[in-house]
LUMMARMI-61511 format. One line per field, with one value per residue (C-alpha): residue number from 1; residue in one letter; chain; y, x, z. Coordinates in steps of 0.02 Angstrom, whole numbers, always signed. Layout:
N
num = [NUM  ...];
residu = [a  ...];
chaine = [A  ...];
y = [Y  ...];
x = [X  ...];
z = [Z  ...];
This chain:
478
num = [1  2  3  4  5  6  7  8  9  10  11  12  13  14  15  16  17  18  19  20  21  22  23  24  25  26  27  28  29  30  31  32  33  34  35  36  37  38  39  40  41  42  43  44  45  46  47  48  49  50  51  52  53  54  55  56  57  58  59  60  61  62  63  64  65  66  67  68  69  70  71  72  73  74  75  76  77  78  79  80  81  82  83  84  85  86  87  88  89  90  91  92  93  94  95  96  97  98  99  100  101  102  103  104  105  106  107  108  109  110  111  112  113  114  115  116  117  118  119  120  121  122  123  124  125  126  127  128  129  130  131  132  133  134  135  136  137  138  139  140  141  142  143  144  145  146  147  148  149  150  151  152  153  154  155  156  157  158  159  160  161  162  163  164  165  166  167  168  169  170  171  172  173  174  175  176  177  178  179  180  181  182  183  184  185  186  187  188  189  190  191  192  193  194  195  196  197  198  199  200  201  202  203  204  205  206  207  208  209  210  211  212  213  214  215  216  217  218  219  220  221  222  223  224  225  226  227  228  229  230  231  232  233  234  235  236  237  238  239  240  241  242  243  244  245  246  247  248  249  250  251  252  253  254  255  256  257  258  259  260  261  262  263  264  265  266  267  268  269  270  271  272  273  274  275  276  277  278  279  280  281  282  283  284  285  286  287  288  289  290  291  292  293  294  295  296  297  298  299  300  301  302  303  304  305  306  307  308  309  310  311  312  313  314  315  316  317  318  319  320  321  322  323  324  325  326  327  328  329  330  331  332  333  334  335  336  337  338  339  340  341  342  343  344  345  346  347  348  349  350  351  352  353  354  355  356  357  358  359  360  361  362  363  364  365  366  367  368  369  370  371  372  373  374  375  376  377  378  379  380  381  382  383  384  385  386  387  388  389  390  391  392  393  394  395  396  397  398  399  400  401  402  403  404  405  406  407  408  409  410  411  412  413  414  415  416  417  418  419  420  421  422  423  424  425  426  427  428  429  430  431  432  433  434  435  436  437  438  439  440  441  442  443  444  445  446  447  448  449  450  451  452  453  454  455  456  457  458  459  460  461  462  463  464  465  466  467  468  469  470  471  472  473  474  475  476  477  478];
residu = [m  s  e  r  h  a  s  l  y  l  a  s  r  l  a  a  a  v  l  n  l  v  s  v  a  v  f  t  r  l  a  e  p  a  v  f  g  d  y  l  i  g  f  a  a  a  f  i  v  f  g  g  l  f  q  w  l  m  h  a  h  f  g  v  f  e  a  g  r  a  a  r  l  a  g  a  l  l  v  a  l  g  a  a  g  l  i  g  l  l  g  l  v  i  t  v  a  a  g  r  v  a  l  p  e  a  l  g  l  a  l  l  v  s  g  f  v  i  h  i  g  a  v  e  v  g  r  a  q  l  l  v  r  e  v  t  a  a  g  l  l  r  g  i  l  m  l  a  m  g  t  g  a  l  l  a  a  q  s  a  p  l  l  l  a  a  v  g  v  a  q  a  l  a  a  w  p  v  l  a  g  l  r  r  s  i  w  r  n  g  v  v  w  p  e  r  a  d  l  l  a  l  a  h  y  g  w  p  l  i  g  a  l  a  a  g  a  i  a  i  n  l  d  r  i  v  l  g  r  l  g  g  a  a  s  v  a  a  y  g  a  s  v  d  v  v  r  q  g  f  v  v  l  g  e  a  i  a  a  a  y  m  s  v  a  k  a  q  a  g  h  a  e  t  r  r  e  a  l  q  r  a  f  v  t  l  w  a  v  v  g  f  g  a  l  g  w  l  l  f  g  p  a  l  l  n  v  l  l  a  p  s  y  a  e  a  s  a  g  i  l  p  l  l  v  a  g  t  a  l  l  a  l  r  a  y  y  f  g  q  v  i  y  f  a  g  s  p  r  r  e  v  v  a  s  a  i  m  v  a  v  a  a  v  s  a  m  v  l  m  p  r  f  g  m  v  g  a  g  w  t  l  l  l  t  q  g  a  g  l  a  s  f  i  l  a  d  r  h  s  r  i  m  p  v  e  w  r  a  m  g  l  a  t  g  w  i  v  a  t  g  l  s  a  l  i  l  q  v  a  a  g  w  a  g  w  w  t  g  l  c  l  t  l  a  s  a  a  a  l  a  v  k  w  n  l  f  g  a  r  q  m  l  s  y  l  s  t  r  r  g  r  v  s  s  r  r  q];
chaine = [A  A  A  A  A  A  A  A  A  A  A  A  A  A  A  A  A  A  A  A  A  A  A  A  A  A  A  A  A  A  A  A  A  A  A  A  A  A  A  A  A  A  A  A  A  A  A  A  A  A  A  A  A  A  A  A  A  A  A  A  A  A  A  A  A  A  A  A  A  A  A  A  A  A  A  A  A  A  A  A  A  A  A  A  A  A  A  A  A  A  A  A  A  A  A  A  A  A  A  A  A  A  A  A  A  A  A  A  A  A  A  A  A  A  A  A  A  A  A  A  A  A  A  A  A  A  A  A  A  A  A  A  A  A  A  A  A  A  A  A  A  A  A  A  A  A  A  A  A  A  A  A  A  A  A  A  A  A  A  A  A  A  A  A  A  A  A  A  A  A  A  A  A  A  A  A  A  A  A  A  A  A  A  A  A  A  A  A  A  A  A  A  A  A  A  A  A  A  A  A  A  A  A  A  A  A  A  A  A  A  A  A  A  A  A  A  A  A  A  A  A  A  A  A  A  A  A  A  A  A  A  A  A  A  A  A  A  A  A  A  A  A  A  A  A  A  A  A  A  A  A  A  A  A  A  A  A  A  A  A  A  A  A  A  A  A  A  A  A  A  A  A  A  A  A  A  A  A  A  A  A  A  A  A  A  A  A  A  A  A  A  A  A  A  A  A  A  A  A  A  A  A  A  A  A  A  A  A  A  A  A  A  A  A  A  A  A  A  A  A  A  A  A  A  A  A  A  A  A  A  A  A  A  A  A  A  A  A  A  A  A  A  A  A  A  A  A  A  A  A  A  A  A  A  A  A  A  A  A  A  A  A  A  A  A  A  A  A  A  A  A  A  A  A  A  A  A  A  A  A  A  A  A  A  A  A  A  A  A  A  A  A  A  A  A  A  A  A  A  A  A  A  A  A  A  A  A  A  A  A  A  A  A  A  A  A  A  A  A  A  A  A  A  A  A  A  A  A  A  A  A  A  A  A  A  A  A  A  A  A  A  A  A  A  A  A  A  A  A  A  A  A  A  A  A  A  A  A  A  A  A  A  A  A  A  A  A  A  A  A  A  A  A  A  A  A  A  A];
y = [+199  +256  +387  +259  +138  +272  +323  +145  +103  +263  +231  +51  +88  +229  +109  -18  +116  +154  -32  -44  +107  +30  -131  -39  +52  -111  -211  -80  -80  -268  -322  -293  -181  -325  -437  -303  -261  -445  -449  -299  -376  -540  -447  -360  -526  -605  -460  -478  -663  -619  -484  -600  -760  -712  -529  -534  -658  -542  -395  -507  -561  -382  -336  -470  -472  -490  -508  -645  -765  -702  -872  -958  -819  -832  -1019  -988  -872  -1007  -1138  -1021  -965  -1147  -1186  -1035  -1088  -1259  -1174  -1060  -1206  -1302  -1151  -1132  -1315  -1299  -1141  -1224  -1381  -1272  -1192  -1016  -997  -1081  -1187  -1069  -919  -1020  -1071  -892  -829  -968  -928  -741  -762  -883  -753  -621  -736  -788  -616  -510  -640  -647  -458  -444  -559  -473  -302  -358  -419  -254  -346  -184  -241  -404  -320  -188  -320  -413  -256  -223  -404  -406  -259  -337  -509  -443  -340  -482  -624  -521  -464  -643  -700  -569  -606  -790  -764  -634  -716  -632  -795  -820  -642  -666  -826  -745  -600  -720  -827  -669  -613  -780  -787  -609  -663  -759  -621  -607  -795  -810  -673  -763  -922  -828  -753  -828  -988  -1033  -1206  -1222  -1161  -1159  -1250  -1136  -1168  -1170  -1001  -924  -983  -925  -754  -734  -792  -685  -526  -557  -638  -472  -414  -552  -465  -293  -329  -422  -273  -155  -253  -252  -65  -29  -140  -125  +21  -79  -236  -140  -43  -207  -270  -112  -72  -230  -271  -144  +0  -61  -58  +131  +167  +33  +76  +260  +217  +102  +231  +369  +253  +198  +347  +367  +183  +164  +311  +267  +90  +160  +269  +128  +2  +119  +228  +113  -35  +72  +140  -36  -92  +47  -42  +44  +199  +314  +469  +380  +299  +466  +546  +407  +431  +619  +595  +475  +599  +747  +643  +569  +737  +811  +661  +668  +856  +858  +699  +775  +937  +845  +742  +889  +997  +869  +713  +730  +737  +592  +484  +521  +455  +302  +240  +198  +350  +280  +245  +419  +506  +407  +443  +626  +696  +596  +626  +751  +626  +487  +597  +657  +481  +407  +545  +505  +319  +352  +452  +319  +164  +221  +329  +340  +159  +100  +138  -44  -88  +33  +38  -142  -183  -194  -122  +40  -55  -155  +2  +94  -53  -72  +113  +104  -45  +34  +198  +106  +1  +148  +258  +122  +87  +270  +350  +220  +166  +348  +420  +269  +302  +471  +384  +259  +403  +479  +308  +296  +472  +453  +281  +335  +495  +399  +277  +415  +515  +360  +338  +522  +534  +374  +446  +619  +580  +450  +542  +384  +445  +623  +761  +893  +1041  +1170  +1066  +1020  +1204  +1251  +1108  +1150  +1332  +1278  +1160  +1287  +1421  +1298  +1249  +1427  +1470  +1316  +1352  +1531  +1467  +1343  +1475  +1606  +1502  +1346  +1192  +1287  +1340  +1161  +1097  +1244  +1215  +1031  +1070  +1200  +1075  +941  +1066  +1130  +952  +914  +1075  +1033  +857  +926  +1063  +939  +789  +689  +512  +548  +673  +756  +591  +543  +707  +687  +511  +565  +713  +603  +473  +606  +674  +503  +474  +644  +610  +442  +520  +648];
x = [+992  +863  +788  +770  +689  +572  +517  +479  +390  +290  +226  +180  +100  -4  -70  -104  -195  -309  -348  -385  -501  -592  -608  -688  -805  -857  -872  -980  -1099  -1107  -1114  -1257  -1203  -1212  -1107  -975  -973  -946  -805  -721  -738  -667  -525  -486  -487  -372  -250  -247  -204  -72  +1  +13  +74  +172  +218  +352  +451  +451  +509  +644  +703  +728  +803  +940  +966  +1144  +1186  +1312  +1182  +1029  +981  +991  +892  +755  +751  +740  +593  +503  +531  +475  +320  +274  +288  +182  +56  +36  +3  -126  -210  -223  -301  -426  -477  -503  -606  -718  -737  -790  -925  -854  -831  -931  -835  -864  -800  -651  -604  -619  -509  -381  -364  -351  -217  -123  -131  -60  +82  +130  +120  +192  +325  +382  +384  +483  +620  +616  +629  +784  +858  +814  +710  +626  +543  +479  +405  +328  +248  +182  +95  +12  -39  -116  -228  -284  -319  -409  -525  -558  -576  -673  -795  -817  -851  -985  -1068  -1072  -1148  -1181  -1056  -926  -825  -819  -757  -624  -567  -558  -454  -339  -308  -277  -145  -57  -56  +11  +172  +227  +339  +441  +455  +513  +642  +707  +719  +835  +940  +967  +870  +951  +991  +833  +781  +930  +900  +942  +1067  +1017  +1099  +986  +828  +894  +934  +754  +685  +803  +765  +581  +506  +480  +380  +250  +143  +185  +129  -25  -69  -35  -149  -285  -264  -282  -434  -522  -630  -721  -735  -815  -925  -985  -1028  -1124  -1212  -1202  -1106  -1200  -1134  -957  -982  -989  -857  -736  -755  -718  -566  -498  -523  -438  -297  -254  -152  -59  -18  +33  +153  +214  +254  +347  +453  +488  +527  +647  +734  +725  +794  +941  +969  +967  +1095  +1215  +1278  +1438  +1407  +1320  +1320  +1247  +1115  +1069  +1051  +932  +828  +823  +760  +629  +566  +556  +467  +344  +306  +265  +157  +62  +37  -27  -127  -217  -246  -317  -437  -499  -532  -586  -624  -813  -837  -718  -812  -974  -896  -811  -938  -1121  -1228  -1278  -1096  -1034  -1177  -1150  -963  -960  -959  -808  -694  -579  -554  -512  -390  -300  -290  -225  -95  -29  -30  +78  +206  +214  +219  +326  +455  +466  +411  +550  +673  +664  +776  +912  +901  +961  +810  +621  +586  +514  +388  +336  +307  +216  +102  +57  +13  -89  -193  -227  -282  -387  -474  -513  -570  -680  -764  -791  -831  -907  -1059  -1114  -1056  -1053  -961  -897  -827  -741  -660  -597  -533  -431  -360  -315  -237  -124  -78  -25  +80  +169  +202  +279  +406  +451  +476  +580  +696  +717  +891  +959  +896  +910  +771  +819  +689  +727  +647  +691  +625  +473  +434  +458  +349  +214  +211  +203  +58  -39  -21  -82  -230  -284  -275  -377  -505  -527  -556  -687  -781  -774  -812  -908  -878  -766  -663  -663  -584  -464  -414  -385  -273  -181  -152  -87  +27  +92  +129  +219  +319  +377  +422  +530  +607  +664  +678  +553  +529  +664  +550  +693  +760  +584  +562  +732  +689  +521  +600  +736  +610  +498  +648  +690  +512  +508  +673  +610  +452  +555];
z = [-520  -392  -509  -650  -529  -464  -639  -691  -529  -539  -715  -677  -509  -580  -711  -574  -472  -619  -635  -449  -456  -602  -502  -356  -475  -559  -398  -311  -458  -484  -302  -183  -36  +89  -25  -54  +132  +175  +47  +128  +302  +237  +152  +317  +411  +281  +295  +485  +466  +337  +451  +601  +517  +363  +348  +482  +378  +227  +332  +406  +234  +179  +347  +343  +155  +93  -91  -56  +11  -80  -150  +19  +105  -27  +3  +190  +161  +61  +195  +334  +238  +208  +393  +437  +306  +388  +555  +474  +387  +550  +635  +494  +504  +692  +666  +537  +644  +791  +683  +696  +508  +369  +243  +93  +191  +252  +75  +14  +156  +129  -56  -24  +110  -4  -142  -25  +26  -150  -229  -89  -50  -231  -245  -83  -149  -318  -236  -139  -304  -390  -522  -572  -733  -658  -503  -617  -727  -574  -511  -677  -699  -525  -568  -733  -660  -505  -615  -737  -612  -485  -618  -675  -498  -469  -636  -588  -414  -279  -162  -53  -29  -217  -241  -106  -190  -362  -297  -206  -361  -462  -337  -346  -536  -545  -457  -612  -689  -529  -507  -687  -656  -502  -605  -724  -584  -411  -450  -616  -547  -445  -273  -154  +9  +156  +292  +474  +499  +365  +452  +620  +547  +488  +654  +758  +661  +631  +786  +879  +729  +741  +869  +801  +623  +682  +792  +648  +533  +666  +691  +505  +483  +650  +593  +459  +567  +712  +592  +520  +694  +735  +571  +467  +309  +203  +310  +281  +92  +72  +203  +145  -38  -2  +104  -31  -168  -68  -17  -194  -249  -84  -71  -253  -251  -76  -133  -283  -169  -46  -182  -272  -143  +8  -90  -147  +29  +100  -29  +26  +181  +237  +130  +253  +144  -8  +101  +178  +7  -47  +111  +87  -91  -26  +105  -13  -145  -21  +59  -111  -155  +10  -3  -181  -149  +0  -96  -245  -141  -40  -193  -322  -221  -201  -390  -416  -289  -381  -540  -468  -341  -353  -304  -134  -89  -137  -46  +114  +123  +66  +244  +302  +152  +243  +385  +262  +167  +324  +397  +235  +215  +389  +346  +192  +291  +425  +317  +171  +257  +446  +471  +354  +494  +549  +401  +455  +646  +667  +774  +747  +920  +851  +745  +898  +1002  +861  +826  +1009  +1019  +858  +909  +1080  +1002  +873  +1004  +1119  +975  +902  +1068  +1112  +943  +828  +930  +939  +774  +659  +495  +556  +710  +596  +502  +663  +718  +558  +580  +765  +740  +597  +686  +841  +739  +645  +804  +885  +745  +739  +927  +930  +795  +871  +939  +817  +661  +556  +442  +393  +375  +245  +333  +201  +56  +161  +190  +8  -52  +74  +18  -164  -128  -22  -157  -288  -180  -145  -331  -378  -242  -301  -478  -416  -317  -454  -608  -555  -663  -783  -633  -569  -728  -738  -557  -591  -739  -634  -494  -612  -699  -532  -472  -635  -623  -446  -501  -642  -533  -400  -518  -417  -483  -613  -702  -795  -861  -913  -1008  -1089  -1145  -1217  -1305  -1381  -1435  -1513  -1608  -1676  -1733  -1820  -1909  -1971  -2041  -2134];
């Protein structure tokens, strides 16, 4: 089941990644740098609010999930999210009344946060229910709607709040496939009202995560917020666009791994060996993804940025690309494998510790490096923050070994990736643009060969399906 899930998630998330990259390319060309920078800062602020008020409840839902009371737990999540939303709305009203945020910006932030809550909340419940097709459709629909509605907003006006609102509404609408799937499954007779024990279970598991997830959100977004304070919104535009473009592939494939393998591992309560096998598959797959992803960006990233981003954006961020790639690779390993330990350790304590370390490192790095080095300092802040978070999880698991590390497979994959990179680099140096394209084809072929050899993302099943389908089509034509 996990391989089938991984294949489907991979195909859908790759399509969603392409849509997201197109969105960035379109937005950076339609929006003025200051407008796009304000949008990125607003997006960061909205994600911090989401991380502090709402995300802990979604982690708690997955952490305490039991198939026997799935409907009640989903109802408990809805009730708790509604209560948190009222608190957030009250805080926003007070902020606007105090003159700290203008009404248009407040509305844009409110709609974006609401979109996060609706979409991510629906996907979280759908993921626990293994609604693979519905979650897949929601991801694709989100990419399509964000591109369409964001483009429409920028054509209507050069307004960051309007763009934030459009993206938020797109996120909310994209949750429809999952909500429809839940209506056909656990909510056939309507939303089930939770029992007191269900709400207490969410609160007991999740309350230690409130500060941790808020701190984690701050740590991830502090670089662009501080950069905006120091250099203005326009300076954030190039940096933020580059980070988002680099992050797409890592996040998309990491989410596919987490959604497929981690969901299966979580469902194997009481079956330690089956759970361990699922986690081992997750690690090997993620390590290969991170390795080939980093290799691809280092070798071919500058040319890709020139294609995707407006010329001024690509030129401004070219010097920090290695920092962004390394920081994002560490983020993927932390968030989509080692950080998933909170679902298996029985306690969120490790997430709390890691988040505290991350926000401390981010704050110190931002204060020391960014005033002097600007965008380069922001890149180093990203790298140091993610490195500290990953190290915290690895050190905390050194005795319990809840999240297994396949050292042999890790070494073999690393050697495979390094050999591929050296061959592609030699081709680039020796043959210029012809070598660039040949190296790109070589890298893609090498990644595909490793995927088939180790059956990553169910590559063998996918090839078998395509071969069978091709044979059927050929027989019909004859």
